[in-house]
Each structure stands twice: as C-alpha cells, then as structure tokens.
C-alpha positions as CSV (number, residue, x, y, z in Angstrom):
1,X,83.6,-9.9,46.9
2,X,83.4,-10.9,43.3
3,X,82.8,-14.7,43.1
4,X,83.5,-14.5,38.9
5,X,85.6,-13.4,36.0
6,X,83.5,-11.0,33.8
7,X,83.2,-12.0,30.5
8,X,85.9,-9.8,28.1
9,X,84.5,-6.1,27.1
10,X,83.7,-7.6,23.3
11,X,81.4,-9.9,24.9
12,X,79.1,-7.9,27.1
13,X,76.0,-7.7,25.4
14,X,77.0,-11.4,23.5
15,X,73.6,-12.9,24.2
16,X,71.8,-10.8,22.4
17,X,74.1,-10.0,19.3
18,X,74.2,-14.0,18.9
19,X,70.9,-14.3,19.1
20,X,70.0,-11.3,16.4
21,X,73.4,-12.1,14.2
22,X,73.6,-15.9,14.3
23,X,72.1,-18.4,12.1
24,X,70.8,-16.3,9.4
25,X,73.0,-17.3,7.1
26,X,71.9,-14.6,4.0
27,X,73.1,-13.6,0.5
28,X,75.7,-16.5,0.7
29,X,76.2,-20.1,0.7
30,X,78.6,-21.4,3.0
31,X,80.6,-24.8,3.8
32,X,82.4,-25.5,7.3
33,X,84.5,-28.6,8.5
34,X,86.0,-29.0,11.3
35,X,88.0,-32.2,12.0
36,X,90.3,-33.0,15.2
37,X,93.4,-35.1,15.0
38,X,95.3,-37.1,17.4
39,X,97.6,-35.0,19.2
40,X,95.6,-32.0,19.7
41,X,95.4,-30.9,16.3
42,X,92.4,-29.3,14.7
43,X,91.5,-28.6,11.3
44,X,89.2,-25.5,10.4
45,X,88.0,-25.4,6.4
46,X,85.8,-22.6,5.1
47,X,84.7,-21.5,2.1
48,X,82.0,-19.2,1.1
49,X,80.4,-18.5,-2.3
50,X,78.2,-14.8,-2.7
51,X,74.9,-15.3,-4.4
52,X,75.1,-12.5,-6.1
53,X,78.7,-11.9,-7.8
54,X,79.4,-15.7,-7.3
55,X,82.6,-14.9,-6.2
56,X,84.1,-17.7,-4.1
57,X,86.2,-17.1,-0.5
58,X,87.5,-20.1,1.5
59,X,90.1,-20.0,4.1
60,X,92.1,-23.4,5.7
61,X,93.2,-22.8,9.6
62,X,94.9,-25.5,11.7
63,X,95.5,-25.2,15.6
64,X,97.9,-26.7,17.5
65,X,97.2,-27.1,21.6
66,X,99.2,-28.2,23.6
67,X,97.9,-28.4,27.1
68,X,100.8,-29.6,29.4
69,X,102.9,-25.9,28.4
70,X,99.9,-23.9,27.7
71,X,100.7,-23.1,24.0
72,X,98.5,-22.5,21.1
73,X,99.8,-22.0,17.9
74,X,97.2,-21.6,15.2
75,X,97.6,-20.7,11.1
76,X,95.6,-19.6,8.7
77,X,95.8,-19.5,5.1
78,X,93.0,-17.4,3.1
79,X,92.3,-17.9,-1.2
80,X,93.3,-14.3,-1.1
81,X,96.6,-15.8,-0.6
82,X,96.7,-13.9,3.3
83,X,98.8,-16.1,5.7
84,X,98.6,-15.3,9.6
85,X,100.4,-16.8,12.7
86,X,99.2,-16.5,16.2
87,X,101.1,-18.1,19.3
88,X,99.5,-17.9,22.4
89,X,100.9,-18.8,25.9
90,X,98.9,-19.2,28.8
91,X,99.0,-19.5,32.8
92,X,102.8,-20.1,32.3
93,X,103.8,-17.1,34.4
94,X,100.3,-16.3,36.2
95,X,97.2,-17.8,36.7
96,X,95.0,-15.6,34.2
97,X,97.8,-14.2,32.2
98,X,98.3,-15.0,28.8
99,X,100.5,-13.7,26.1
100,X,99.8,-13.6,22.6
101,X,102.0,-12.6,19.3
102,X,100.2,-12.4,15.8
103,X,101.6,-12.1,12.7
104,X,100.5,-11.8,8.7
105,X,101.7,-11.3,5.8
106,X,100.3,-10.6,2.1
107,X,102.9,-11.8,-0.5
108,X,100.7,-10.3,-3.6
109,X,101.0,-6.7,-2.2
110,X,104.2,-7.3,0.0
111,X,102.2,-5.9,3.1
112,X,102.8,-7.4,6.8
113,X,101.7,-6.9,9.8
114,X,102.2,-8.0,13.6
115,X,100.4,-7.4,16.8
116,X,101.7,-8.6,20.7
117,X,98.8,-9.0,23.4
118,X,98.5,-9.7,26.9
119,X,95.2,-10.6,28.6
120,X,94.7,-10.9,32.6
121,X,91.9,-12.1,34.3
122,X,91.0,-13.0,38.0
123,X,87.8,-12.6,39.6
124,X,85.7,-9.7,38.9
125,X,88.7,-8.5,36.4
126,X,89.0,-9.2,32.9
127,X,91.5,-7.5,30.8
128,X,93.3,-6.9,27.2
129,X,96.3,-5.1,25.7
130,X,97.3,-5.2,22.3
131,X,99.8,-3.0,20.3
132,X,99.7,-3.2,16.6
133,X,103.4,-2.8,15.6
134,X,103.1,-1.9,11.7
135,X,100.2,0.4,11.8
136,X,101.0,3.8,14.2
137,X,102.1,1.5,16.4
138,X,98.7,1.8,17.8
139,X,97.9,0.6,21.2
140,X,94.8,-0.6,22.1
141,X,93.1,-2.1,25.8
142,X,89.9,-2.8,27.4
143,X,89.4,-3.6,31.0
144,X,86.1,-5.2,32.6
145,X,85.0,-5.6,36.2
146,X,82.2,-7.0,37.6
147,X,80.2,-8.0,40.8
148,X,76.7,-9.8,41.6
149,X,76.0,-9.9,38.4
150,X,76.9,-6.1,37.7
151,X,79.7,-5.2,35.0
152,X,81.0,-2.0,33.6
153,X,84.2,-1.2,31.4
154,X,85.8,0.7,29.0
155,X,87.7,0.6,25.8
156,X,90.6,2.6,24.2
157,X,92.7,3.2,20.8
158,X,95.8,5.5,20.8
159,X,98.1,6.1,17.7
160,X,101.6,6.3,19.3
161,X,102.9,7.8,16.5
162,X,100.4,10.6,16.1
163,X,99.9,10.7,19.7
164,X,96.1,10.9,19.7
165,X,92.8,8.8,21.2
166,X,91.5,7.1,18.0
167,X,88.4,5.6,19.3
168,X,86.9,5.2,23.2
169,X,83.8,3.4,24.4
170,X,82.5,2.3,27.2
171,X,79.8,-0.7,28.1
172,X,77.8,-1.6,31.8
173,X,75.5,-4.5,32.1
174,X,73.4,-6.9,34.0
175,X,73.6,-10.8,33.7
176,X,71.1,-13.2,35.8
177,X,70.8,-16.9,35.2
178,X,67.4,-16.2,32.9
179,X,68.3,-12.3,31.2
180,X,70.9,-9.9,30.5
181,X,70.9,-6.2,29.7
182,X,74.0,-4.0,28.5
183,X,74.3,-0.5,27.6
184,X,77.1,0.6,25.1
185,X,78.6,4.2,24.5
186,X,80.9,3.3,20.9
187,X,82.5,5.1,18.3
188,X,84.0,8.1,20.9
189,X,80.5,8.0,22.5
190,X,78.9,8.5,18.9
191,X,76.9,5.7,18.9
192,X,74.8,4.2,21.7
193,X,72.9,1.0,22.2
194,X,70.6,-0.6,24.2
195,X,70.1,-4.6,24.2
196,X,68.4,-7.1,26.5
197,X,67.8,-11.2,26.4
198,X,65.7,-13.4,28.0
199,X,65.6,-17.1,28.2
200,X,61.9,-17.2,28.6
201,X,61.8,-20.8,29.0
202,X,64.0,-24.0,28.3
203,X,62.2,-23.7,24.6
204,X,62.3,-19.9,23.7
205,X,64.5,-17.1,23.7
206,X,63.9,-14.0,23.2
207,X,65.7,-10.3,22.7
208,X,66.0,-6.9,21.5
209,X,68.6,-4.0,20.6
210,X,68.3,-0.5,20.1
211,X,70.7,1.5,18.7
212,X,71.2,5.5,18.3
213,X,73.7,6.7,15.9
214,X,74.1,10.9,16.7
215,X,75.6,11.5,13.4
216,X,72.8,10.5,11.4
217,X,69.7,12.1,10.2
218,X,66.4,11.4,8.4
219,X,66.4,13.2,5.3
220,X,64.9,16.4,5.6
221,X,65.1,17.0,9.1
222,X,68.0,17.3,10.5
223,X,67.1,18.2,14.2
224,X,66.1,14.8,14.7
225,X,68.2,11.0,14.9
226,X,66.8,8.2,14.5
227,X,67.2,5.2,16.8
228,X,67.1,2.0,15.0
229,X,65.2,-0.8,16.7
230,X,65.6,-5.0,16.3
231,X,63.9,-7.6,18.2
232,X,64.4,-11.2,17.4
233,X,63.3,-14.5,19.0
234,X,64.5,-18.2,18.8
235,X,62.2,-20.9,19.2
236,X,63.7,-24.9,19.6
237,X,61.5,-27.0,17.9
238,X,63.4,-30.6,19.0
239,X,66.9,-31.1,20.5
240,X,68.1,-31.3,17.1
241,X,66.4,-28.2,15.3
242,X,65.1,-24.0,15.9
243,X,64.0,-21.9,13.9
244,X,64.8,-17.7,14.3
245,X,63.1,-14.8,13.1
246,X,63.6,-11.2,13.7
247,X,62.4,-7.8,12.5
248,X,63.6,-4.3,13.1
249,X,61.8,-1.0,12.3
250,X,63.1,-0.9,8.4
251,X,60.6,-3.5,7.7
252,X,63.3,-6.2,7.0
253,X,62.0,-9.8,8.5
254,X,64.8,-12.7,8.9
255,X,64.1,-16.2,9.6
256,X,66.2,-19.3,10.1
257,X,65.8,-23.0,10.8
258,X,69.0,-25.1,11.8
259,X,68.3,-29.0,11.9
260,X,71.0,-31.3,13.1
261,X,70.8,-33.7,10.5
262,X,73.0,-36.2,12.5
263,X,75.8,-36.2,15.0
264,X,78.2,-33.3,13.7
265,X,76.5,-32.7,10.4
266,X,74.3,-29.0,10.6
267,X,72.4,-27.3,7.9
268,X,71.1,-23.7,8.1
269,X,68.7,-22.1,5.6
270,X,68.3,-18.4,6.2
271,X,66.8,-15.4,4.5
272,X,66.1,-11.7,4.5
273,X,62.4,-9.7,3.2
274,X,62.1,-6.4,2.9
275,X,58.1,-6.5,3.8
276,X,58.0,-3.0,2.4
277,X,58.6,-4.2,-1.5
278,X,57.7,-7.6,-1.3
279,X,57.0,-7.3,-4.8
280,X,60.6,-6.5,-5.7
281,X,63.5,-8.4,-6.0
282,X,65.4,-7.1,-2.7
283,X,64.9,-10.4,-0.5
284,X,68.5,-12.2,0.1
285,X,68.4,-16.3,0.9
286,X,71.3,-18.1,1.9
287,X,72.4,-21.6,3.2
288,X,74.9,-23.0,5.7
289,X,76.5,-26.3,6.1
290,X,79.1,-27.3,8.7
291,X,80.3,-30.7,9.0
292,X,82.5,-31.9,12.5
293,X,84.3,-34.7,13.5
C-alpha cells in the first residue's frame, strides 16, 4: 500500500534539473524582491537585464492566500504589459482536489487566453488536467502513480478542434532518501533522457543527465544520433555559502557561487565557459540578487 503522494509529472527528476539548472545566473543580471504583508499577501518583484542587448524585463506579482477557505489569488503584470490572474480553490470540494482558473490579456495586441484546470492527489496517485479555451481548445493532462519509491507516469496533449494528439510523453523513476533516478520519453517519444541525483553526504551533491534526440544527427553522418551528457556537483562551504560546477560533452563548463549575506539577502554569480574556445569571447557571466522579508 502506498504511504506517500507522488510528485507531479513535471517534478519527476526535479532534483537533477535543479542541480544542473539553478544557481547559474549566466547571460543576465537579475534582481528579485519578495515581501510578505500582514493578512497573507505576498509581493514579488523580478527584474532581469540581458548582458548582451541590455534589454530589461520585469514582473510585479501579488499573491493573496485565504488559508481558511482554501483560496489563492495571484495577479501579475509584466513590462511587456501582459496581465494575468489565477484563482485556485483547494480542499473545499474534497480532500486533495484543487480547481484553478487562469486568464491573461495583452492589451497592445488584443490577445487573451484562459485556462481551467483540476488537480487531484491522494496516496500513491497524482493527476492534473487543463483545458486551454482559446487555443484549440486544447486539453492537457498527466498522471503519476507511485509505491515504495517507484513512480510511473504519462502526459498527453489533445487538440479538441483538430481532433488529434499533439504531444505525449512518459516517465519512470525511483526515489530513495539519498538518491533518485528517472527515465523520460518526451516530445512524442522523439527525445529520451536518463538522469540521476545523489546526496553523497551533508555537504556534497552530484548528478548527471544524458539526452538522446532521435531527430538530431551529426553533420556528415546521418546514420548516428548523438547523446548529450552533462554532469554536475554542489558543495556547501558552510551553512551560508555553496559552489556549483557542471560540464557537458561539448566542453562547456559552468561555475556558480551563492552566498547568503544575511537573513533574507542572497547573491549568486555564475559563468559558462567554452573550454574549446578559451581565447575567444564565447563565455557568459551573470549576477543574481535576491531579497526576502
């Protein structure tokens, strides 16, 4: 009998993705501010400047949570003048059942979108379904079942208007306290990946991911398809600082350093370095500042 709720489909293999993808703020300078006001209102300001184009993007987001009635309202406004609103209602009709409605509007182009969704989770089971009302309409859904650390799941997208399946995927994985592994078949079974994550000890984490795209072949050799490999590690210098490193089979080395300056203030610096072109301007650097109060 299952004793835990498995993670959603998109979170299978998340530990590896976070290890290899987060805390490398390359190619941009990022500023993030999070504050919580009395009454359950959270404000989130995010700004990012591209180091090459110098273009600045930003977003202002507010979230109100009514814990008593299980209602969450999130509103966002971007520098591109995109307005979005999301309303979520959880555990009111039944335990583990959540409904959500998301709407967006871009006044400059008159574009709008609306999605309705339902998320249901119980011991050994986690499922989600959404309908995009203005695109197709399109139905997307995924489900994950799990027991004793093992999980299997599937994901599908169906265009109701055109009456055909636009995408499908599958996943299988295993999670233990110190490590996890995952196998993905994505993009209608055209891209396959295998990943692992290992917490070696309290200070050191390691992981890797191999991706095989069946539609990509090396130039001059159409009979073979390459496998892209990336490995990385994270090491805690102390309770307030850690370093990360990753490298892929193309010779691109990623380095990152994160330091908590004090409670609620964190700075990260990172870089991507092409080790095959060390004498050329093919490298990227970045900076991230996060404030929470």
